[in-house]
C-alpha positions in Angstrom: 20.3 -25.3 -23.0 21.0 -24.4 -19.4 23.0 -27.0 -17.5 20.7 -29.2 -15.6 22.1 -29.4 -12.1 20.9 -31.1 -9.0 20.4 -27.6 -7.3 20.7 -24.6 -9.6 21.9 -22.2 -7.0 22.9 -19.4 -9.4 19.3 -19.4 -10.8 17.7 -19.5 -7.4 20.0 -16.6 -6.3 19.1 -14.6 -9.4 15.4 -15.4 -8.8 15.8 -14.0 -5.3 17.4 -10.9 -6.4 14.7 -10.3 -9.1 11.7 -10.8 -6.9 12.9 -9.0 -3.9 11.6 -5.5 -5.0 7.9 -6.7 -5.3 8.1 -8.5 -1.9 9.3 -5.3 -0.2 6.8 -3.2 -2.0 4.7 -2.3 1.2 7.7 -0.9 3.2 9.3 0.7 0.1 6.1 2.7 -0.8 5.4 3.5 2.9 8.9 4.8 3.4 8.8 6.9 0.2 5.6 8.5 1.5 7.0 9.4 5.0 10.7 10.0 4.0 10.3 12.2 0.9 7.9 15.1 0.1 5.4 12.7 -1.7 1.7 12.1 -1.0 0.6 8.6 -0.6 -0.8 8.6 -4.2 2.5 9.7 -5.5 4.4 7.2 -3.5 2.2 4.5 -4.9 2.8 5.8 -8.4 6.6 5.4 -7.9 6.1 1.8 -6.8 3.8 1.2 -9.8 6.5 2.7 -12.0 9.2 0.4 -10.5 7.0 -2.6 -11.1 5.9 -1.6 -14.6 9.6 -1.2 -15.6 10.2 -4.7 -14.3 7.3 -6.0 -16.3 8.6 -4.1 -19.4 11.9 -6.0 -19.0 10.2 -9.3 -19.2 8.2 -8.4 -22.3 11.4 -7.1 -24.1 13.9 -9.8 -23.1 11.8 -13.0 -22.7 12.8 -14.2 -26.3 16.2 -12.7 -26.2 17.9 -14.8 -23.5 19.3 -17.3 -25.9 20.6 -14.7 -28.3 22.2 -12.4 -25.7 23.4 -15.2 -23.3 22.2 -15.7 -19.8 25.3 -14.7 -18.1 25.7 -11.4 -19.9 22.0 -10.6 -19.5 22.1 -11.5 -15.7 25.1 -9.3 -15.1 23.4 -6.4 -17.0 20.3 -6.7 -14.9 22.2 -7.0 -11.6 24.2 -3.9 -12.5 21.1 -2.0 -13.4 19.5 -3.0 -10.1 22.7 -2.0 -8.1 23.0 1.2 -9.9 19.2 2.1 -9.8 18.3 1.1 -6.4 21.5 2.2 -4.9 21.4 5.7 -6.3 17.7 6.0 -5.3 18.7 5.0 -1.7 21.5 7.6 -1.5 19.6 10.8 -2.8 16.6 12.7 -1.5 15.9 14.5 -4.7 12.5 13.1 -5.9 13.2 13.0 -9.7 16.5 11.1 -9.0 14.7 8.7 -6.7 12.0 8.0 -9.3 14.6 7.5 -12.2 16.6 5.1 -9.8 13.6 3.1 -9.0 12.6 2.7 -12.7 16.2 1.7 -13.7 16.4 -0.7 -10.7 13.0 -2.1 -11.7 14.2 -2.9 -15.2 17.2 -4.7 -13.6 15.0 -6.7 -11.5 12.9 -7.7 -14.4 15.9 -8.6 -16.4 17.2 -10.9 -13.6 13.9 -12.5 -13.2 13.6 -13.2 -16.9 17.0 -14.9 -16.9 16.1 -17.0 -13.8 12.7 -17.9 -15.2 14.2 -19.1 -18.4 16.8 -21.2 -16.8 14.4 -22.7 -14.3 12.1 -23.8 -17.1 14.9 -25.8 -18.5 15.5 -27.7 -15.3 14.4 -31.3 -15.0 12.4 -30.2 -11.9 11.3 -26.7 -12.3 8.9 -26.9 -9.4 11.7 -27.6 -7.0 13.8 -24.9 -8.4 11.1 -22.3 -8.2 10.2 -23.4 -4.8 13.7 -22.9 -3.6 13.7 -19.4 -5.1 10.5 -18.5 -3.3 11.7 -19.9 -0.1 14.9 -17.8 -0.4 13.2 -14.6 -1.4 10.5 -14.9 1.3 13.1 -15.6 4.0 15.2 -12.6 2.8 12.2 -10.4 2.6 11.1 -11.4 6.1 14.5 -10.6 7.5 14.4 -7.2 5.9 11.0 -6.5 7.3 12.3 -7.4 10.8 15.5 -5.4 10.4 14.6 -2.2 8.6 12.5 -0.6 11.4 15.6 -0.7 13.6 17.8 1.1 11.0 16.2 4.5 11.5 13.7 6.6 9.4 14.2 7.3 5.7 13.4 6.0 2.3 16.7 4.3 1.5 16.9 1.2 3.7 14.6 -1.1 1.6 16.1 0.2 -1.6 19.6 -0.4 -0.2 18.7 -4.0 0.6 17.5 -4.7 -2.9 20.8 -3.1 -4.3 23.0 -5.1 -1.8 21.2 -8.4 -2.7 21.9 -7.8 -6.4 25.5 -7.1 -5.6 25.8 -10.2 -3.5 24.4 -12.4 -6.2 26.7 -11.0 -8.9 29.7 -13.5 -8.3 27.3 -16.5 -8.8 26.6 -15.3 -12.4 30.1 -16.8 -13.3 28.3 -20.2 -13.2 25.8 -19.3 -15.7 26.4 -20.3 -19.5 27.8 -17.6 -21.8 25.4 -18.8 -24.5 22.5 -21.3 -24.6 21.8 -23.6 -27.5 18.7 -22.1 -29.2 16.9 -25.4 -29.7 14.0 -23.5 -31.4 14.7 -24.6 -35.0 10.9 -25.1 -35.6 9.2 -21.8 -36.4 6.0 -21.3 -34.4 3.8 -20.7 -37.3 0.8 -22.5 -35.9 -1.9 -20.3 -34.3 -2.5 -20.2 -30.5 -4.9 -23.0 -29.5 -7.8 -22.3 -27.2 -7.7 -18.6 -28.1 -10.9 -17.5 -26.5 -10.1 -19.3 -23.2 -6.6 -17.9 -23.2 -7.7 -14.3 -23.8 -10.3 -14.6 -21.0 -7.7 -16.0 -18.6 -5.1 -13.2 -19.5 -7.7 -10.5 -19.0 -9.1 -11.8 -15.7 -5.5 -12.5 -14.4 -4.5 -8.9 -15.1 -7.6 -7.8 -12.9 -6.8 -10.5 -10.3 -3.1 -9.4 -9.9 -4.2 -5.8 -9.8 -6.5 -6.4 -6.8 -3.9 -8.4 -4.9 -1.2 -5.8 -5.4 -3.6 -2.8 -4.7 -3.9 -4.3 -1.2 -0.2 -5.3 -0.8 0.9 -1.7 -1.9 -1.0 0.0 0.9 -0.9 -2.8 3.6 1.9 -1.1 5.4 -0.1 2.2 5.6 -3.2 0.2 6.8 -1.2 -1.3 9.6 0.4 1.9 10.7 -2.3 4.6 10.2 -5.5 2.7 10.6 -4.6 -0.2 12.9 -2.3 2.2 14.8 0.6 -0.4 14.9 4.2 0.4 15.0 6.5 -0.2 12.0 8.2 -3.0 13.9 4.9 -4.8 14.5 3.8 -4.4 10.9 7.1 -5.7 9.7 6.7 -8.8 11.9 3.2 -9.5 10.7 4.6 -9.3 7.0 7.5 -11.7 7.9 5.0 -14.2 9.4 2.7 -13.8 6.4 5.4 -14.3 4.0 6.4 -17.6 5.8 2.8 -18.9 5.7 2.8 -18.1 2.0 5.6 -20.5 1.5 3.7 -23.1 3.3 0.9 -22.5 0.9 3.2 -22.9 -2.1 4.6 -26.3 -0.8 1.0 -27.4 0.1 -0.3 -26.5 -3.4 2.6 -28.6 -4.8 1.8 -31.6 -2.5 -2.0 -31.4 -3.3 -1.3 -31.4 -7.1 -4.2 -32.0 -9.3 -6.3 -34.0 -6.8 -9.1 -31.3 -6.6 -8.7 -30.3 -10.2 -8.2 -26.6 -10.9 -11.7 -25.1 -10.9 -12.2 -25.5 -7.1 -8.9 -24.0 -6.0 -9.2 -21.1 -8.3 -12.8 -20.3 -7.7 -13.1 -21.1 -4.0 -9.7 -19.7 -3.5 -10.4 -16.4 -5.1 -13.5 -16.0 -3.1 -11.7 -16.7 0.0 -9.0 -14.1 -0.9 -11.8 -11.5 -1.4 -12.9 -12.1 2.2 -9.3 -11.7 3.5 -8.9 -8.5 1.6 -12.1 -7.1 3.3 -10.8 -8.2 6.7 -7.4 -6.7 6.2 -8.5 -3.4 4.7 -11.0 -2.9 7.5 -8.6 -3.7 10.3 -8.3 -1.3 13.4 -6.3 -3.7 15.7 -3.4 -6.1 15.5 -5.6 -9.3 15.6 -7.8 -8.4 12.6 -4.8 -7.0 10.6 -2.6 -10.0 11.3 -5.4 -12.5 10.5 -6.3 -10.8 7.2 -2.8 -10.5 6.1 -1.6 -14.0 7.1 -4.6 -15.7 5.7 -4.4 -13.8 2.4 -0.6 -14.5 2.0 -1.3 -18.1 2.6 -4.1 -18.3 -0.1 -2.6 -16.1 -2.8 0.3 -18.2 -3.9 -1.9 -21.4 -3.9 -4.5 -19.9 -6.3 -1.8 -18.3 -8.4 0.0 -21.6 -8.8 -3.1 -23.1 -10.1 -3.8 -20.3 -12.5 -0.4 -20.4 -13.9 -0.8 -24.1 -14.4 -4.1 -23.6 -16.0 -2.4 -21.1 -18.5 0.3 -23.6 -19.3 -2.3 -26.3 -20.0 -3.8 -24.2 -22.8 -0.7 -24.5 -25.1 1.9 -27.4 -24.9 4.6 -24.9 -26.1 4.0 -22.5 -23.3 2.9 -19.5 -25.2 -0.2 -18.9 -23.2 1.8 -19.2 -20.0 4.1 -16.5 -21.1 1.2 -14.2 -22.2 -0.8 -14.8 -19.2 2.1 -14.2 -17.0 2.9 -11.0 -18.7 -0.7 -9.9 -18.2 -0.3 -10.7 -14.6 2.9 -8.5 -14.5 1.0 -5.5 -15.8 -1.7 -5.9 -13.1 1.0 -6.2 -10.5 2.6 -2.9 -11.8 -0.7 -1.1 -11.7 -1.6 -2.3 -8.1 0.2 0.2 -5.9 -1.2 3.3 -7.7 -4.7 1.8 -7.8 -4.7 1.0 -4.2 -3.3 4.4 -3.3 -5.9 6.3 -5.4 -8.8 4.1 -4.0 -7.8 4.4 -0.4 -7.1 8.2 -0.8 -10.5 8.7 -2.2 -12.8 6.3 -0.4 -10.7 5.1 2.7 -9.2 1.7 3.3 -12.4 -0.2 4.1 -14.2 1.0 1.0 -11.1 0.2 -1.1 -11.2 -3.4 0.3 -14.9 -3.8 -0.5 -14.3 -2.6 -4.1 -11.4 -4.9 -4.7 -13.2 -7.9 -3.1 -16.3 -7.3 -5.2 -14.1 -7.3 -8.3 -12.4 -10.6 -7.4 -15.8 -12.3 -6.9 -16.9 -11.1 -10.3 -13.7 -12.3 -12.1 -13.7 -15.5 -10.2 -16.6 -16.7 -12.4 -14.9 -16.6 -15.9 -11.6 -17.9 -14.4 -13.5 -20.9 -13.0 -15.2 -21.2 -16.4 -11.9 -21.5 -18.1 -10.8 -24.2 -15.6 -13.9 -26.2 -16.1 -13.4 -25.9 -19.9 -10.0 -27.3 -19.8 -11.0 -30.0 -17.3 -13.7 -31.2 -19.6 -11.2 -31.4 -22.6 -8.5 -33.1 -20.4 -5.9 -30.5 -21.4 -2.6 -31.1 -19.5 1.0 -30.5 -19.8 4.0 -32.1 -17.9 5.7 -28.9 -16.9 5.2 -25.2 -16.9 7.5 -23.2 -19.3 8.9 -19.8 -18.6 7.0 -18.9 -15.5 8.4 -18.6 -11.9 5.7 -20.6 -9.9 4.3 -24.1 -10.8 1.6 -25.4 -8.6 1.5 -29.0 -10.0 4.6 -31.1 -9.8 5.6 -32.8 -13.1 5.7 -36.2 -11.3 2.0 -36.1 -10.7 0.6 -35.1 -14.1 -0.1 -37.4 -16.9 1.7 -36.6 -20.2 -0.5 -36.0 -23.3 1.3 -36.0 -26.6 0.0 -33.0 -28.7 1.1 -32.9 -32.4 2.0 -29.4 -33.7 -0.3 -29.4 -36.7 -3.2 -31.5 -35.5 -5.8 -31.4 -32.6 -4.8 -33.0 -29.3 -5.6 -36.8 -29.3 -8.2 -38.2 -26.9 -6.1 -40.9 -25.7 -3.4 -40.0 -23.3 -0.4 -41.9 -21.9 -0.8 -42.6 -18.2 2.9 -42.9 -17.5 4.0 -40.3 -15.0 6.1 -37.5 -16.3 9.9 -37.9 -15.7 
């Protein structure tokens, strides 16, 4: 297994390099629109292609980290990120930019896969993932504050991602060459809670699509509809990312005190309101309020949804499948937001996305109530980047592989 260290900085750095591209999506798509002969919809499609390539890397490599080796796979991912994003930043030929974004996206997804696998093996994955989120949010905020002062063009945000991957490369020497497989048991048992898991996967795909439909066009809302400068929009995004980290830390501190149904159901409804507010903004106050409130709530709800997915299967299979479904929704978001806003305008887009969120909040809350009634819990989340409930606050329930979960649980806190 990965070496369990007090602070797994190589994994945190790899997490940062892999997640930076999605965090910079608004400025990347916005600059592709203004810096290249691309329409807003075409720029959104390039952003979606980048994220889809990243999601594809996760699907293809999630079960191969042990076989290939974390160090080798991390270096391949970082090399692809440097090559792809770097070449896309240096050229103005649209086909080359698209190809570079796709190659770079696959590199980002590869780095994220290695980081997530390693973080899941840590004694305290919540602490490691929180450190990763802190680092990527701080770096993304710095980029948002800096890029507007570096001149026009599409290359600056892409170059920032490439340079981050290059800076992380030396730390890969501290990753293991190989990991012990530790998977002697063949997973022949069927997935438990199949109906609840499928409902959660389908709804989280739509949930993530709605979030990233707004995020992908937020920069254009601020500049074209709210008539703000790129500098001001970047400052709003930097503050919003900071409050998002406060949300992650708050969710970890709150733990399971409210259960999962209330944070997921009520939180999704509040997010729907934030999307309407942000999409209809015509001034700085409204735009900043919507974006900051939304970025505060989004990671809180997501952490509880991912915790819910992990609770459906003690071996983490539903967590992986639901996380992959979320990645697909994330990838489709920029194109969906661009198409809706181009056809109906930003306010109508926000209303459509908000209505969809309210609808899917019902089955998501139903799954949370179902697991709450059955008392399904796990001590840690396996294979996903965000954990909303610290292991120290959750009761461990021993679930045999061949038999249904027992009704009596051990009340000793998880180590």
